[in-house]
C-alpha positions in Angstrom: 10.3 -15.2 -13.7 9.1 -18.2 -11.7 6.8 -20.2 -13.9 5.5 -22.1 -10.9 4.3 -19.0 -9.0 2.5 -17.8 -12.1 0.9 -21.2 -12.7 -0.2 -21.3 -9.1 -1.7 -17.8 -9.2 -3.4 -18.4 -12.6 -5.0 -21.6 -11.3 -6.1 -19.9 -8.1 -7.6 -17.0 -10.0 -9.7 -19.4 -12.1 -11.3 -20.8 -8.9 -12.1 -17.4 -7.3 -15.6 -15.9 -7.6 -16.3 -12.3 -8.7 -15.6 -11.1 -5.2 -12.2 -12.9 -5.1 -13.6 -15.5 -2.6 -13.3 -19.2 -2.5 -15.0 -21.9 -0.5 -12.4 -24.0 1.3 -12.4 -27.0 3.7 -9.7 -27.2 6.3 -8.9 -29.2 9.4 -11.6 -30.3 11.9 -14.4 -29.8 9.4 -13.9 -26.1 8.9 -15.8 -24.9 5.8 -15.7 -21.3 4.9 -15.8 -18.7 2.2 -12.5 -16.9 2.3 -11.2 -13.8 0.5 -8.1 -13.0 -1.4 -6.6 -9.6 -2.2 -3.6 -9.1 -4.5 -1.6 -5.8 -4.7 -0.4 -4.5 -8.0 3.2 -5.6 -9.1 6.2 -4.0 -7.4 8.4 -1.8 -9.6 12.1 -2.5 -10.1 12.8 0.7 -8.1 10.7 -0.6 -5.2 12.4 -4.0 -5.2 15.8 -2.3 -5.2 14.9 -0.6 -1.9 15.2 -4.0 -0.1 18.7 -3.9 1.5 19.3 -7.6 1.4 19.7 -10.5 -1.0 16.4 -11.7 -2.5 15.8 -15.2 -3.9 14.8 -15.0 -7.6 11.5 -16.8 -7.0 10.5 -14.4 -4.3 11.5 -11.4 -6.5 9.4 -12.9 -9.3 6.4 -13.0 -6.9 6.9 -9.3 -6.1 6.9 -8.5 -9.8 3.5 -10.2 -10.1 2.0 -8.8 -6.9 3.6 -6.6 -4.3 2.0 -8.4 -1.4 -1.3 -10.2 -1.0 -3.9 -11.3 1.6 -4.6 -15.0 1.3 -7.4 -17.0 2.9 -8.9 -14.1 4.9 -12.3 -14.7 6.6 -14.3 -11.4 6.0 -16.1 -11.8 9.3 -13.4 -13.1 11.6 -10.1 -12.1 10.0 -7.2 -14.4 10.0 -5.4 -15.7 6.9 -2.0 -14.8 5.9 -0.7 -11.4 4.8 2.2 -11.4 2.3 4.0 -8.1 2.8 4.6 -5.4 0.2 8.1 -4.0 -0.1 7.0 -1.0 2.0 5.6 -3.3 4.7 8.8 -5.4 4.7 11.0 -2.3 5.2 8.7 -1.1 8.0 8.7 -4.5 9.8 12.4 -5.0 9.3 13.1 -2.0 11.6 11.4 -3.7 14.7 13.2 -7.0 14.9 17.0 -7.6 15.0 17.1 -10.2 12.2 20.3 -12.1 11.4 22.1 -11.1 8.1 20.1 -12.0 5.0 16.9 -12.7 7.0 13.9 -10.6 6.4 10.1 -10.8 7.0 7.8 -11.5 4.1 4.5 -12.3 5.7 2.5 -12.5 8.9 -0.7 -13.9 10.2 -2.1 -16.6 12.5 -1.9 -14.6 15.7 1.3 -12.7 15.0 3.4 -15.4 13.4 5.9 -14.3 10.8 7.1 -15.9 7.5 10.8 -15.0 7.1 13.3 -15.5 4.3 16.4 -16.9 6.1 19.1 -17.2 3.5 22.0 -19.5 4.4 24.4 -21.2 2.0 24.1 -24.6 3.7 20.3 -24.9 3.1 18.4 -25.3 -0.2 15.2 -24.2 1.4 15.2 -20.8 3.0 11.8 -20.1 4.6 11.5 -19.8 8.4 8.2 -19.8 10.3 8.5 -17.7 13.6 5.7 -18.6 15.9 4.2 -15.8 18.0 6.5 -15.6 21.1 9.0 -17.8 19.5 12.7 -17.2 19.0 14.7 -16.7 15.8 17.1 -19.5 16.9 14.5 -22.2 17.1 15.7 -25.0 14.7 12.1 -26.2 14.2 11.2 -22.9 12.5 13.1 -23.9 9.3 10.6 -25.1 6.7 13.3 -26.3 4.2 11.2 -24.8 1.4 11.7 -22.2 -1.2 9.1 -19.5 -1.6 7.7 -20.9 -4.8 7.3 -24.4 -3.3 5.8 -23.0 -0.1 3.4 -20.8 -2.0 2.2 -23.7 -4.2 1.8 -26.0 -1.3 0.0 -23.3 0.8 -2.6 -22.7 -2.0 -3.1 -26.5 -2.5 -3.5 -26.9 1.3 -6.2 -24.2 1.2 -4.4 -21.9 3.7 -3.6 -24.6 6.3 -0.2 -24.6 8.0 0.7 -27.8 6.1 4.3 -27.6 7.5 2.9 -28.5 11.0 0.9 -31.6 9.8 3.7 -34.0 10.5 4.0 -32.7 14.0 0.3 -33.5 14.5 0.8 -37.1 13.3 3.4 -37.7 16.0 1.1 -36.6 18.9 
C-alpha cells in the first residue's frame, strides 16, 4: 500500500467539513467552497478486470477508493473525476490508446489524466488536453500517481503542472 496516498487522504479528510466540502483559494483570487466524493474501495476482482499493467501506487489508490470527485463546485461543476474501474474500462473502449496507456481521470472541459507506462520514464502520468493528441510530448507530467495526487491536493485542485508554462509567458 502507498503510505503517501493514505497520508494525503487522511490529511484531506481532516480538513473537510461534515458535507465533504472545503474552502479553497486558487489562481486569480478564486475563493470557493468545493466538494469531494470518494467511492468505496475496489475489490481485488474488480482491479483484475483492468487488462493492462497497473503501477503499485495507483492500485493502492483503487484499494482505498475506487474513484473520486475532487474539487467539484456544487453550483458550477468542474473539478476532477478520478475514474472507477468500471469507468476506466468504459472510457478505454473509445480511444485507441498505445499499449500500457489507460485513462484514470477527466475534468477541466474534457481533459484526460492517463497512465502512460514506458520503461524509459520514472514518471508515467500524461495530461491530454481537450482536442490534444496522444503524441504531444508536453503532455508528459513526469510524475507518479502518488506524487501527482499529493501535489494536486496541496495545490487545491489547480493544474500545478501548467504553472511553469505561465511563468514563461
